[in-house]
C-alpha positions, 0 to 999 in steps of 0.5 A: 471524567476529567482523567479520561479527558486528560488521557484522551488529550495525551494521545493527541500529538502536538496539542496542549491545554492553556486554561480552557482552550486547546492549542496546536504547538509544533516545532518548526523545521530547522530550515524554516525556523531560521527564516521565520525567526521562531522555533515553534508554531502555536495556533489555537484550535478554538475548542476545549473538547479533545475529540473535536481538537483531534480533527482540528489539530490534523487540519492545522498541522496540514496547513502548517506544513503547507505554509512551511513548504511555501516558505521553502518554495519562495526562498529556494528561488534565491539559493545562497542569496542569489538569483538563479541566473547569478548562481555559480556552477558549484552553487548549482551542483550543490542544490538539493533535490528538495530545493528543486521540487519547491521551485516555481515552473519559471525558476525550474526552467531557468535552472534547467537552462543554467544546467545545460550551459554548465554541461556545454561549458564542461564539455568544451573544457573537457575537449580543451583538456584533451587537446592540452593533454595531447599537446603535453604528450607530444612535448613529452615524446619530443623530449624523449627523442632528444635525450642523450645517453648522459641525460636519459635517466633524468629525462625519463623521470620527467616524462613519467611525471608529466604523463601522470599529471596529464592522466590525473587532470583528464580523469578529474575533468571526466569525473566533473563532467559526469557529475554535472550530467548526472545532476542534470538528469536527476533534476529533469527526472524530478521536474519531469520530462522537459523538451525544447522550450521546457513546455509542460503538458496541459492537464485534462479537465478532470484535474481541475474538478474537486477530488470528490466530484461524484462523476469521478468517484463513480468512474473510479468505482466502475474501474475498481468494483468492490463488495458491499462491505468493502464499498462501505469502508471505502465510502467512509474513508473518502468521507473522512478524507473530505472532512480533513482537506475539503474539496480541493481540485484533483491537481491540488491534492498534495502528499502532505494531504495524504500524510495528514490523513495517515496521521489522522488514522494513526491518532483516531480512537475507535468505537471501543475507545482504542486506537485503530488497528494497523490492518484497519489503518492500512485498509482506509489509507489504501482506499485513498491512495488507490483513488489517486493512483487511478487518477495518475494512471488515467492521465489526470495528474502527473504524479500520485500524491500518495506514493511514499505515504505509509501507515504507522508501523505495527505495535509489538502486540500487533506483530505478535497477533498473526493468524495461524492454522488450527492444529489437528487437536483443535480441529477435532475439538471444533468438529466434535463440538455440540454444533455438529454432534448434538447441542441443547438448543438453537440458542445454546449451540455450544452446550452438549445436547440431543439436537443437531441443527444442519442450518446456516451456521452448521454449513458455514463451518463446513464450507470454511473447512472444505472450500478454503473460501473467505468469509465474505465469499461464503456469505455472498455465495449463491446456492448453485452448483456448476459442472466443469466436465463431470466434476461438480463445483461451488460457484464463487464467481461473484468474489471481488477480493482480488482479480483471481478471486472469482472462481469455481471450487470443486466439491470434495467427496467429504463435502458431498458425503455430509449432504451439501447437495440436499442443503443446496436444493433446499436453499434453491427452493427457498430462493436463498443464497448458500448460507442465507436464512433465519439462522444466518447472522449479520456479522459472521466473523464475530459469531464464528469467533465467539463460538470458538471462544465458547469451546475454549479455543481463545488464542488471539491468533486463532480465528475462523479465517484460520481454516483458510490457512488449513485448506491451503496446507491441504492443497499443498500436501496433495501434491498438485501444481502450485498454479492449480493451488492458486486457481482453487484458492483464489490467489494471484499466480507468481509465474508468467504461465499462471496468467494463461488458462485461468479457468479451471479445466475438467482434468484439473477439477477432477485432480483436486477431487481425487487428491485433496482431503480434509485436514481432520477426519469427519466421517462421523458427520457423513450422512447415511 
């Protein structure tokens, strides 16, 4: 048990143990360390439990970063040891963007005014230099006129020299003016649009509400609907974020808070004792970033604090676990397996026997193969057929995965021949969805993948979702247009034209039925 605690502790960054207590010990950034006179920040986490210390360490680290930023903010108002109005032009041009961001509103306004004065002075200097250059040019021309034959060679050399110097001075002055104007544009962009008087737009009342205010969350969810499982995951992400930063006002949530949540997810240990997968981290962090992106788009805040905050990089193992499509041999093995050709019993579906149960599990596999729909789309699909012209389609208009996920999928001839109509009619009589019933499972992904493992299809890159890859391959192989492929598949189109006529037309539906074929023959499953 002690070894397990030490192993867990070793995975918590910046946490050390002293006697029976755990402490946060983190190196102070060099620019702040010079100001505070020490190299490390040490703080007790008030606990000896590594699991509790993980959350406390994240909070303490976020507070430390906030304190360091405050130190920078205070010191930035006195760049190079001077007040802003005392800075020389060269001092202002050397100010970093990070220093500008840390200034108070008053100091930002003063800095902009100083930059405007610099631009004006530099413009006047450039005009004076131009006038001086013209004067020198006139003098050079006068010298050239007055030269006589005996002095021509020497005077021409002097003429060339003076013209060269004047051109260099003019070029240097122009470059300096361009640098000053560019510095000012970058500063104004960083600080925001600053009109005359440098007045800042007042934020709406939503900005002062707690970020997790129920009315704000309700409005966000209304603008961004999600399926039941996605909604649960989003709620969990919001709860974790609230545990980390509390109920800060929307306008007070900073990038350091979002980064603290990304670090929390990076270090979090899942239910099975392993760090969270990259995909899980991306999804959870994405919910929080999307929420503040919505606030920025709604005008509640000027800048999305989640911009630029990224999840941890994929590990070498994760990079090697990209899902792939089934091979033809693997598909034959799957659809010639006992579930489809005869099994022992409902509890031993992977063992050969005399029984074929055309139940929810049977049809889930068939729908994956012949519609390419996502697992959660099939699980929530109604037992309903919709006609597009004379072509019968399955109703997936409930899907919310992407803006183009709601769609109708034509019933391919092989799906019709294995008996989908009889199954749908039976489900309608029972008042059930397409794969709802006593033989359905709560976690379809887990059950489907376990069935693959039972068949010996245990490649980590091969999962039930891989059949969606196969269906995409069949759509492409059919030769239909890429826009129609995206319509059937529920993907966003990449062309401008793809945004027009998103609904499936009768001619398009008929073309899909005529051309698309399953990736492996399944005539042995057709009903007589």
